[in-house]
C-alpha positions in Angstrom: -4.5 25.5 -40.7 -4.9 24.9 -37.0 -2.7 21.9 -35.7 -3.1 20.4 -32.4 -0.2 18.8 -31.1 -0.4 16.2 -28.1 2.1 17.0 -25.5 1.5 14.0 -23.3 4.5 11.9 -23.4 7.5 11.9 -20.9 7.0 14.5 -18.3 9.4 14.8 -15.5 7.7 14.8 -12.2 8.5 15.6 -8.7 6.7 16.2 -5.1 10.2 16.8 -3.5 11.1 20.1 -5.3 10.9 23.1 -3.0 11.5 25.8 -5.7 10.9 26.3 -9.4 13.1 23.9 -11.3 15.4 25.2 -14.2 16.7 21.9 -15.1 15.7 18.2 -15.0 17.9 16.0 -13.5 18.1 12.4 -12.1 15.8 13.2 -9.1 12.7 13.5 -11.4 10.4 10.7 -12.0 8.8 10.4 -15.4 5.2 10.1 -16.3 3.1 10.2 -19.2 -0.1 12.1 -19.1 -2.7 12.0 -17.6 -1.2 11.5 -14.4 -2.4 11.8 -10.9 -0.1 11.7 -7.6 -3.0 10.6 -5.5 -3.8 7.4 -7.5 -2.8 5.4 -4.5 -2.9 7.5 -1.4 -5.9 9.0 -2.3 -8.0 5.8 -2.1 -6.5 3.7 1.0 -8.2 5.8 4.1 -6.7 7.8 6.6 -7.4 11.2 5.0 -3.7 11.4 4.6 -3.2 11.6 0.9 -0.8 14.3 -0.2 -2.1 17.8 -0.7 0.4 20.5 -1.9 2.2 21.5 -4.9 4.0 19.2 -7.2 6.1 20.1 -10.7 5.8 18.5 -14.1 8.5 19.7 -16.4 9.1 18.9 -20.1 12.0 20.1 -22.4 10.9 21.0 -26.3 13.0 21.9 -29.2 10.6 24.6 -31.4 12.0 23.0 -34.3 9.5 20.0 -33.4 6.6 22.2 -33.9 5.0 23.2 -37.3 5.6 26.7 -38.4 2.5 28.9 -37.0 2.1 32.6 -35.9 0.8 31.9 -32.6 1.1 28.9 -30.1 -1.0 28.1 -27.3 -0.5 25.7 -24.2 -3.7 23.6 -23.7 -4.4 22.0 -20.2 -7.7 20.0 -20.1 -7.4 19.6 -16.3 -4.9 20.5 -13.7 -6.4 20.1 -10.1 -6.8 21.9 -8.7 -4.8 25.3 -9.2 -1.8 25.5 -11.6 1.0 28.0 -12.6 2.7 27.9 -16.0 6.2 28.6 -16.7 8.1 28.7 -19.6 12.1 29.2 -19.7 11.6 30.3 -15.9 8.9 33.1 -17.0 5.6 32.8 -15.3 3.1 33.0 -17.9 -0.3 32.3 -16.2 -2.3 31.3 -13.1 -5.6 29.0 -12.9 -7.7 28.1 -10.4 -10.2 25.3 -10.7 -9.3 21.8 -11.6 -12.0 20.2 -13.9 -11.9 22.7 -16.8 -10.0 23.4 -19.9 -7.7 26.3 -20.1 -5.1 27.9 -22.5 -1.9 29.9 -22.3 -0.4 31.9 -25.2 3.1 31.0 -25.1 4.2 32.7 -28.5 6.4 35.4 -27.4 8.3 33.3 -24.9 9.0 30.3 -27.2 12.8 30.1 -27.9 14.8 27.4 -29.7 15.3 25.2 -26.5 12.4 25.4 -24.2 11.6 24.0 -20.7 7.9 23.9 -19.6 7.2 23.9 -15.9 3.9 23.3 -14.6 3.0 23.7 -10.8 0.0 22.0 -9.9 -1.6 22.5 -6.2 -4.3 20.4 -4.4 -3.5 21.9 -1.0 -6.3 23.5 1.1 -7.4 27.2 1.0 -10.4 29.4 1.1 -10.7 30.5 -2.5 -10.9 27.6 -4.8 -13.6 25.0 -4.8 -14.0 22.0 -3.6 -12.4 22.1 -0.1 -14.9 20.0 1.7 -16.8 17.1 0.3 -17.0 13.4 0.2 -14.6 12.5 -2.3 -10.5 12.6 -2.8 -9.3 15.8 -4.5 -6.7 14.0 -6.8 -3.9 16.3 -7.7 -2.1 16.1 -11.3 -2.3 17.0 -14.7 -4.9 14.4 -15.1 -6.3 15.0 -18.6 -4.5 15.8 -21.9 -2.1 18.6 -22.5 -1.8 19.7 -25.9 0.1 22.6 -28.1 -2.4 24.5 -30.6 -0.7 25.9 -33.4 -2.8 28.8 -35.2 -2.3 31.4 -37.7 -2.6 35.5 -36.5 -6.3 35.1 -37.4 -8.0 32.5 -35.5 -10.9 31.3 -33.9 -11.0 32.6 -30.2 -8.7 30.5 -27.7 -8.4 32.8 -24.8 -11.8 33.2 -23.3 -12.6 30.5 -20.8 -11.5 27.5 -22.8 -14.1 28.4 -25.7 -14.3 26.0 -28.5 -14.9 29.4 -30.4 -18.3 28.3 -32.1 -21.7 28.3 -30.2 -24.7 26.7 -31.9 -28.3 27.5 -30.8 -31.2 25.4 -32.5 -34.5 26.6 -32.3 -37.3 24.1 -33.5 -40.5 25.2 -35.3 -42.8 22.8 -36.0 -41.1 20.2 -38.2 -38.4 22.4 -39.2 -35.4 24.0 -37.3 -33.6 27.2 -37.3 -29.9 26.9 -36.5 -28.5 29.9 -35.2 -24.6 30.1 -35.3 -22.0 32.5 -33.7 -18.2 32.3 -33.9 -15.7 34.1 -31.9 -12.6 35.2 -33.7 -9.2 37.0 -33.2 -7.7 39.2 -35.8 -10.3 38.8 -38.2 -9.5 41.5 -41.1 -12.1 42.9 -43.7 -10.8 40.7 -46.5 -11.2 37.3 -44.8 -14.7 35.5 -44.6 -16.1 32.8 -42.6 -17.4 29.7 -44.2 -20.0 27.7 -42.4 -20.9 24.3 -43.5 -23.9 22.3 -42.1 -23.5 18.4 -42.2 -26.0 15.7 -41.4 -25.0 12.7 -39.2 -23.2 10.8 -42.0 -21.4 13.8 -43.0 -23.1 14.8 -45.9 -23.2 18.4 -46.7 -26.8 19.9 -46.2 -25.9 23.7 -46.7 -23.0 26.2 -46.8 -22.7 29.7 -46.2 -20.0 32.2 -46.9 -20.2 35.4 -44.9 -18.3 38.2 -43.5 -20.7 38.0 -40.5 -19.9 36.3 -37.1 -23.7 35.3 -36.8 -25.6 33.1 -39.4 -28.5 31.1 -39.5 -29.5 27.8 -41.1 -32.9 26.6 -41.8 -33.4 22.6 -41.7 -36.6 21.0 -43.1 -38.2 18.2 -41.5 -35.4 18.2 -39.1 -34.3 15.0 -37.4 -34.6 15.6 -33.7 -32.2 14.4 -31.0 -34.5 12.2 -28.7 -32.3 10.7 -26.0 -31.4 7.2 -26.0 -34.2 6.4 -28.4 -32.6 8.5 -31.1 -29.6 10.4 -30.5 -29.3 12.1 -33.8 -26.4 14.6 -34.4 -25.6 17.3 -36.8 -22.3 19.0 -37.4 -21.4 22.4 -37.9 -18.1 23.5 -39.3 -16.7 27.1 -39.5 -13.6 28.1 -41.6 -11.7 31.3 -41.9 -10.9 31.9 -45.5 -8.4 34.4 -47.4 -8.0 34.1 -51.1 -9.3 30.5 -51.2 -6.8 29.6 -48.1 -8.3 28.1 -45.2 -6.4 29.8 -42.2 -8.5 28.2 -39.7 -11.4 25.9 -38.8 -13.4 24.6 -35.9 -16.0 22.3 -35.8 -19.1 21.0 -33.2 -21.6 18.4 -33.3 -25.0 19.4 -32.0 -28.5 18.1 -31.6 -31.9 19.6 -32.5 -34.4 19.0 -29.8 -36.9 20.9 -27.2 -37.2 20.1 -23.4 -39.2 21.4 -20.7 -39.0 20.5 -17.2 -42.7 20.3 -15.8 -43.8 20.3 -12.2 -46.6 18.1 -12.6 -45.4 15.7 -15.6 -41.6 15.4 -15.1 -39.0 16.0 -18.1 -40.6 16.5 -21.5 -38.3 15.8 -24.5 -39.7 17.0 -27.8 -43.2 17.3 -26.6 -43.0 13.8 -25.0 -42.8 12.5 -21.7 -39.3 11.1 -21.1 -38.7 10.0 -17.3 -35.2 10.8 -16.2 -34.4 7.9 -14.4 -30.5 7.3 -13.9 -27.4 7.6 -11.8 -24.7 10.1 -10.7 -20.9 9.4 -11.9 -17.6 10.3 -10.4 -14.5 10.2 -12.8 -12.1 8.1 -10.8 -11.1 4.5 -10.9 -9.2 1.9 -8.6 -5.4 2.7 -8.8 -5.6 5.4 -11.6 -7.3 8.2 -9.7 -9.1 10.4 -11.9 -6.3 10.1 -14.8 -8.7 8.3 -17.0 -8.2 7.3 -20.4 -10.5 7.0 -23.5 -11.1 3.4 -22.9 -12.4 4.0 -19.2 -14.6 6.7 -20.2 -16.1 4.3 -22.8 -16.3 1.4 -20.3 -18.4 3.7 -18.0 -20.8 4.5 -20.7 -21.1 1.0 -21.6 -22.2 -0.2 -18.0 -24.6 3.0 -17.6 -26.1 2.0 -20.8 -26.5 -1.4 -19.9 -28.3 -0.7 -16.5 -30.9 1.3 -18.7 -30.5 4.9 -17.5 -31.7 7.8 -19.3 -29.9 10.6 -17.3 -26.7 11.3 -15.7 -25.6 13.7 -12.9 -22.2 14.6 -13.6 -21.3 15.2 -10.2 -19.6 17.3 -8.7 -17.6 19.2 -11.2 -16.9 19.7 -14.9 -16.0 16.1 -16.7 -14.0 15.2 -19.6 -15.3 16.7 -23.0 -14.6 13.3 -24.1 -17.5 12.0 -22.0 -19.8 14.7 -22.6 -19.2 13.6 -26.4 -20.4 10.1 -25.4 -23.2 11.4 -23.7 -24.3 13.2 -26.9 -23.6 10.0 -29.0 -25.6 7.6 -26.7 -28.5 10.0 -25.9 -28.0 10.3 -22.1 -29.7 13.6 -20.5 -27.1 15.1 -18.5 -27.1 17.2 -15.5 -23.7 19.4 -15.3 -22.4 21.4 -12.4 -19.5 23.1 -10.9 -18.1 22.0 -7.5 -19.8 24.7 -5.3 -20.1 21.8 -2.7 -20.8 21.5 1.3 -19.0 24.6 2.7 -19.9 28.2 1.4 -16.6 30.1 1.5 -17.1 34.0 1.2 -13.8 34.6 -0.3 -14.6 32.1 -3.2 -17.3 34.1 -5.1 -15.1 34.8 -7.8 -14.3 31.2 -8.2 -17.8 30.1 -8.4 -18.3 32.6 -11.1 -15.1 31.5 -13.3 -15.9 27.8 -12.9 -19.4 28.6 -13.9 -18.4 30.6 -17.0 -15.8 27.8 -18.0 -18.8 25.1 -17.6 -21.0 27.0 -19.7 -18.6 28.5 -22.3 -17.2 24.8 -23.1 -20.2 22.9 -23.1 -23.1 25.1 -24.6 -23.1 23.0 -27.8 -23.8 19.7 -25.9 -27.3 18.7 -26.9 -27.1 15.8 -23.8 -26.9 18.9 -21.2 -30.4 20.2 -19.8 -29.7 21.8 -16.8 -26.7 23.8 -15.0 -26.3 22.9 -11.4 -25.4 25.7 -9.1 -24.3 24.0 -5.8 -24.4 20.5 -3.9 -25.2 20.1 -0.2 -24.0 23.9 0.3 -26.3 24.5 3.3 -24.5 22.4 5.5 -24.0 25.0 8.0 -27.3 26.6 7.3 -29.5 28.1 4.7 -29.9 31.7 5.6 -26.3 33.2 5.3 -27.1 36.4 3.0 -23.5 35.9 1.2 -24.6 32.2 0.3 -28.0 33.4 -1.2 -26.4 36.0 -2.8 -23.8 34.1 -4.4 -26.3 31.7 -5.8 -28.5 34.5 -7.2 -25.3 35.7 -9.1 -25.0 32.4 -10.3 -28.4 31.7 -11.4 -28.4 35.1 -13.3 -25.2 34.5 -15.0 -26.4 31.1 -16.1 -29.5 32.7 -17.6 -27.6 35.4 -19.4 -24.9 33.1 -20.8 -27.6 30.6 -21.9 -31.3 31.5 -22.3 -32.1 27.8 -23.4 -31.1 25.9 -20.4 -32.6 26.2 -16.8 -30.8 25.9 -13.5 -30.9 23.6 -10.7 -29.5 22.7 -7.1 -28.9 19.6 -5.0 -29.9 20.3 -1.8 -28.9 18.7 1.4 -31.7 16.5 3.0 -32.1 18.8 6.2 -32.5 21.8 4.1 -36.0 23.3 5.0 -38.5 23.0 1.8 -39.4 26.8 2.5 -35.8 28.0 2.4 -35.3 30.9 0.5 -32.4 28.8 -1.2 -34.9 26.7 -2.8 -36.6 29.7 -4.4 -33.5 30.6 -6.3 -33.0 27.9 -9.4 -35.6 26.9 -11.9 -36.0 23.3 -10.7 -34.8 21.6 -7.5 -33.4 18.3 -6.4 -32.7 16.8 -2.8 -30.0 14.4 -1.6 -32.0 11.9 0.7 -30.7 8.9 2.6 -33.7 7.8 4.3 -33.1 4.2 5.0 -29.1 4.4 5.3 -28.3 7.7 7.1 -31.2 7.6 9.6 -34.8 7.3 8.8 -36.7 4.4 7.0 -36.8 3.7 3.4 -40.7 4.4 3.7 -40.0 7.8 4.2 -38.8 8.8 0.6 -41.7 8.9 -1.5 -44.1 10.5 1.3 -41.3 13.3 1.5 -41.4 14.3 -2.0 -45.3 14.2 -1.8 -45.1 16.6 0.6 -42.7 19.1 -1.2 -44.8 18.6 -4.1 -48.1 19.5 -2.3 -46.3 22.4 -0.6 -44.7 23.6 -3.8 -46.8 22.3 -6.7 -45.2 24.7 -9.1 -41.6 23.9 -8.3 -40.3 20.9 -10.1 -38.8 18.4 -7.5 -36.4 15.5 -8.1 -34.2 13.3 -6.2 -30.4 14.1 -6.8 -28.9 11.6 -4.8 -29.9 8.4 -2.7 -28.2 5.1 -2.1 -26.5 3.0 0.5 -23.2 1.1 0.8 -22.7 -2.6 -0.1 -19.4 -4.8 -0.1 -18.7 -8.3 -0.2 -20.9 -8.9 3.1 -23.8 -11.0 3.1 -26.7 -12.3 5.4 -30.3 -13.6 5.3 -31.7 -10.8 7.7 -30.3 -7.7 6.2 -30.8 -4.4 8.4 -29.9 -0.9 7.8 -26.1 -0.3 8.2 -24.7 -3.7 7.8 -23.2 -3.0 4.5 -24.3 -6.2 2.9 -25.3 -6.7 -0.7 -28.5 -7.7 0.3 -29.3 -4.8 2.2 -28.3 -2.5 -0.7 -30.5 -4.7 -3.0 -33.6 -4.3 -0.4 -32.9 -0.5 -0.2 -33.0 -0.1 -3.9 -36.1 -2.3 -4.5 -37.9 -0.1 -2.1 -36.7 3.4 -3.7 -37.3 2.2 -7.1 -41.0 1.4 -6.3 -41.4 4.8 -4.6 -39.5 7.1 -6.9 -40.2 5.5 -10.4 -44.0 5.7 -9.7 -43.8 9.5 -8.9 -44.3 10.8 -12.5 -44.0 14.5 -11.3 -40.3 13.9 -10.2 -38.2 15.5 -12.9 -35.3 13.4 -12.3 -33.8 10.9 -10.0 -30.2 10.0 -9.8 -28.7 7.0 -7.8 -25.8 7.8 -5.9 -23.6 6.4 -7.1 -23.0 4.4 -10.4 -19.7 3.5 -9.1 -17.7 2.9 -5.9 -15.0 5.9 -5.8 -12.4 7.4 -3.8 -12.9 9.3 -0.4 -9.8 8.9 1.3 -11.4 10.3 4.5 -13.9 7.3 4.8 -13.6 4.6 7.3 -16.3 2.3 7.1 -17.7 -0.7 5.5 -14.3 -2.6 6.3 -12.4 -1.1 3.5 -11.1 2.5 4.0 -10.8 5.1 1.7 -14.0 4.5 -0.6 -17.6 5.2 -0.9 -19.2 2.0 -1.5 -22.4 3.1 -2.6 -21.9 2.3 -6.3 -23.9 -0.2 -8.3 -20.7 -1.3 -9.7 -17.3 -1.9 -7.9 -14.7 0.7 -8.1 -12.7 -1.4 -10.6 -15.8 -1.8 -12.7 -15.2 -5.6 -12.4 -18.3 -6.5 -10.3 -22.0 -5.6 -10.8 -23.9 -5.7 -7.4 -27.3 -7.0 -7.1 -28.6 -3.5 -6.9 -27.3 -2.8 -10.5 -29.7 -5.4 -12.1 -32.6 -4.2 -9.9 -32.4 -1.0 -12.0 -31.7 -2.8 -15.3 -35.0 -4.7 -14.5 -37.0 -1.3 -14.4 -34.8 0.8 -17.0 -33.5 -1.6 -19.7 -35.3 -2.9 -22.9 -32.9 -5.6 -23.4 -34.2 -9.1 -21.9 -32.4 -10.8 -19.3 -32.7 -12.5 -16.0 -30.5 -12.4 -13.0 -30.2 -14.6 -9.9 -29.1 -12.6 -6.9 -27.0 -13.6 -4.0 -24.2 -15.5 -6.3 -21.5 -14.4 -3.6 -23.6 -15.6 -0.7 -23.4 -19.4 -0.9 -23.1 -20.7 2.7 -26.3 -20.3 4.5 -27.7 -21.9 7.9 -31.4 -21.3 7.7 -33.2 -24.7 6.2 -35.4 -22.5 3.9 -33.9 -19.5 2.3 -35.0 -16.6 0.4 -33.9 -16.3 -3.1 -34.5 -13.3 -5.3 -34.2 -12.8 -9.1 -34.6 -9.8 -10.9 -35.9 -9.6 -14.8 -37.8 -7.1 -17.1 -39.5 -10.3 -18.5 -43.0 -10.9 -17.1 -42.5 -14.5 -15.9 -39.7 -16.3 -14.0 -39.3 -19.9 -13.2 -36.7 -20.9 -10.8 -35.0 -24.6 -10.5 -33.4 -26.2 -7.6 -31.0 -29.1 -8.7 -33.4 -29.4 -11.8 -36.5 -29.5 -9.8 -38.8 -26.5 -10.6 -40.1 -24.4 -7.7 -42.9 -22.9 -9.8 -43.2 -19.9 -12.0 -44.0 -16.6 -11.1 -45.0 -13.2 -12.2 -44.2 -9.8 -10.8 -45.3 -6.3 -11.9 -42.3 -4.7 -9.8 -39.9 -7.1 -11.8 -38.6 -8.6 -8.4 -39.3 -12.2 -7.9 -39.0 -13.9 -4.8 -38.8 -17.8 -3.9 -38.4 -19.9 -1.0 -35.8 -22.5 -1.4 -35.3 -25.7 1.0 -31.8 -25.5 1.8 -30.2 -29.1 1.9 -26.6 -29.9 1.1 -25.4 -28.5 -2.1 -28.1 -26.9 -4.3 -27.7 -25.8 -7.7 -30.0 -23.2 -8.8 -31.1 -22.0 -12.4 -33.4 -18.9 -12.9 -35.1 -19.0 -16.3 -37.2 -16.3 -18.0 -38.1 -16.6 -21.7 -34.9 -17.7 -23.4 -32.7 -16.4 -20.9 -31.0 -18.2 -17.9 -28.6 -17.6 -15.0 -27.1 -19.9 -12.5 -26.1 -19.9 -8.8 -25.8 -22.1 -6.0 -26.2 -22.4 -2.2 -25.0 -24.5 0.5 -26.4 -25.9 3.9 -23.9 -25.1 6.7 -24.4 -25.2 10.4 -22.4 -22.3 11.5 -22.6 -18.8 9.8 -19.5 -18.2 7.4 -17.7 -15.4 9.2 -16.3 -14.2 5.7 -19.5 -13.0 5.0 -19.7 -10.7 8.3 -18.7 -7.1 8.4 -15.6 -6.6 10.4 -15.1 -2.7 10.7 -11.3 -1.6 10.8 -10.7 0.2 14.3 -14.3 -0.5 15.6 -14.7 -0.5 19.4 -17.7 -2.8 18.8 -19.3 -4.5 15.6 -23.0 -5.1 15.9 -22.7 -9.0 16.1 -20.5 -8.4 19.4 -23.7 -7.0 21.1 -25.9 -9.0 23.1 -29.6 -9.1 22.1 -32.5 -10.2 24.4 -35.5 -11.2 22.5 -38.3 -8.4 23.1 -35.8 -6.1 24.8 -33.8 -3.2 23.3 -30.0 -2.9 22.5 -27.5 -0.8 21.1 -28.5 -2.4 17.4 -32.0 -0.6 17.9 -32.8 2.8 16.5 -32.8 5.5 18.8 -36.3 6.9 17.8 -38.0 3.5 18.7 -36.2 3.6 22.3 -37.3 7.2 22.9 -41.0 6.2 22.4 -40.6 4.5 25.6 -40.8 6.0 29.0 -37.9 3.8 30.3 -36.0 5.0 27.2 -36.5 8.7 27.6 -35.1 8.3 31.0 -32.2 6.6 29.9 -31.7 9.1 27.3 -31.3 11.7 30.3 -28.0 9.8 31.5 -25.2 8.4 29.5 -27.3 8.0 26.4 -27.7 11.8 25.9 -24.0 12.3 25.2 -24.8 10.6 21.9 -27.0 13.3 20.8 -25.7 16.4 19.1 -27.4 19.6 20.0 -29.1 22.2 17.7 -26.0 24.4 16.4 -23.5 21.5 16.8 -21.0 20.8 14.2 -21.3 17.2 13.1 -19.9 14.9 10.5 -18.8 16.4 7.0 -19.3 19.9 8.5 -23.1 19.8 8.8 -24.7 22.0 11.4 -27.6 20.6 13.7 -30.9 21.7 12.6 -34.4 20.5 13.3 -34.2 18.4 9.9 -31.1 16.7 11.1 -32.4 16.3 14.7 -35.4 14.5 13.2 -33.2 12.1 11.2 -31.3 10.9 14.2 -34.4 8.8 15.5 -33.5 6.4 12.4 -30.1 5.7 13.6 -29.0 2.8 16.0 -27.4 3.8 19.0 -24.4 1.9 17.9 -24.2 3.5 14.5 -24.8 6.8 15.8 -21.9 6.2 18.6 -19.3 5.5 15.6 -19.9 9.0 14.1 -20.0 11.3 17.1 -16.0 11.3 17.4 -16.1 14.3 15.0 -17.6 16.3 17.8 -15.4 15.1 20.6 -17.7 12.7 22.1 -15.6 9.2 22.3 -17.4 6.4 24.3 -15.4 3.3 25.5 -16.1 0.0 24.8 -16.7 -0.6 28.5 -19.5 2.6 28.3 -21.0 1.0 25.3 -21.4 -2.5 27.1 -22.9 -0.8 30.1 -25.0 1.0 28.1 -26.2 -2.3 26.1 -26.9 -4.0 29.5 -29.3 -1.2 30.5 -31.0 -1.2 27.2 -31.6 -4.9 27.6 -33.6 -4.5 30.8 -36.4 -2.4 28.6 -38.9 -4.1 27.0 -40.0 -3.2 23.4 -43.6 -2.1 22.9 -45.8 -5.0 22.0 -46.8 -4.4 17.9 
């Protein structure tokens, strides 16, 4: 029988070794797996985290292993390339940091053994990802096992396969379950015993056969129906000889039908089932991507609490443990490979191998409904023949390997809607940040209407949208201020626009959690992307979290917004309450301010601000508490102070009725004097068509139109990436000139 030995404990680790080690000495550190060497420097900003080769070494006495004919080393995640050495002999090389892979170590094992795994996350042009807005944590960051098997066993070599493939087909109220297994050295006198179990592990049927393909029929099948009823069956396969089990594998699976409809959205088991949810990265504060089961469970609990029905698992293959959780909890999943941001003609083979691993290892998961081909890959343009051919190859590969699931892409916002790239997959989603990276929140819904009108037969969704928020606060939120209040406003607007368009097959907030992006320097806390609905450490749910809970969750609640925003200068202040109950009453120092109803689940109250005011929001049997305090001077602890910023927005002189650096470029250009000013110093701020800008984007017409939504100050802080650096004096001089230009009367 197969035995799996966990091999996580006490690995020697070194980033300092310059050549393959043959012994372990006192210069090594000792770590337990999972482990990442970028858990600290990959999250503190500066884009200076260690990217290179590090070594893991571990001694093993073969006598500590059970007797077996074959031994495999199983590595569930080594980012991003790795080489395995056993007793100084090189056994394997693997490219791709997010999938399971195995190495047959049988012939090289001796009595005393030294394993060395060289892991490398350095930059190259052959392995994805290389350009992206997240940290590429190096390390052996998932489990490592030794698998001990008989000569005859279920396949272990092919792209990390589980050795068994289950394909249910629904036929009315019944299901035909097709099972295929993959074996090594199966002999004529050996049989395969297939056993079907229900959710409670009761045996339903057993088939004994010499065939590697069999079918089961389930009458009155219990369907897997997302979060409403995530019912799972189990299929076990055993290789048996003379009554003895030589090897066994098992997998859970779900029986369901689904369809992505260009008019009605996502259809599950014949019913409209709106996919409204979040995206997720797999890292944590101070841990990197070396997550433990309890971290995955906490993430899943939070995603379920917000009421999401779907998760986009970005931008790579996630841990099998998390896919299992998605099966169990009924989340509908978008799974993808890290073919992202920058197409590399030298890396096509890597996109193919990573896709083969993704599909092979995850085929049996009922939660997965689409394979994602790429993310924002047209940053440098959408007409590169090699890029298009690469996508066609991947799309065909997905359909060859899996005839049950469609393909999709996450297109970057400026990608033209008539691009040939858009026509390759079965469904399309776009990453749009109107209201954050330029544009206004009001642009989002109409953009999707235009796409839907232009391509009524192409399913369209929103794969990313969001804005950043830290512990900054204001009563007058504006785009780009990083306040919790603006993020709440932004998501209120996006919820109302996206969730009411039934034709959108899926929407995914970017992101469920703040995550590590060591190149980032914004928001006052470098090294992170702060678009999460929950903080990086999972300790604080931002107000926007509850905006989604109000729309998506069936669990009744009430949430009083602005708990971290206590000191307020205005005499009358706005207080927002979120609830999925129909009516909310707000009390100030015990006095009712009235009851309100709101079909959009967002309740707004005007509260007189005098002294200390204790607030209680009441909805049904539920209450939430907060307080505000009248102050004469704005509390500077609430105001964003950018690290290394030339100017902050509050340093800028504003004249009522006149423009300033805090106004949007589009508004300024709408005036004659503004256009004339742009012909001078301000013209330096505008990248030209074809220029490369932040993140590797190439300016095109779509991006040029977006620039009008940026404030002059915000754009000035982004253009250093193309070699344009304005001094404080230049910016203040420009602001003085803008102060002389009258704003048009509304």
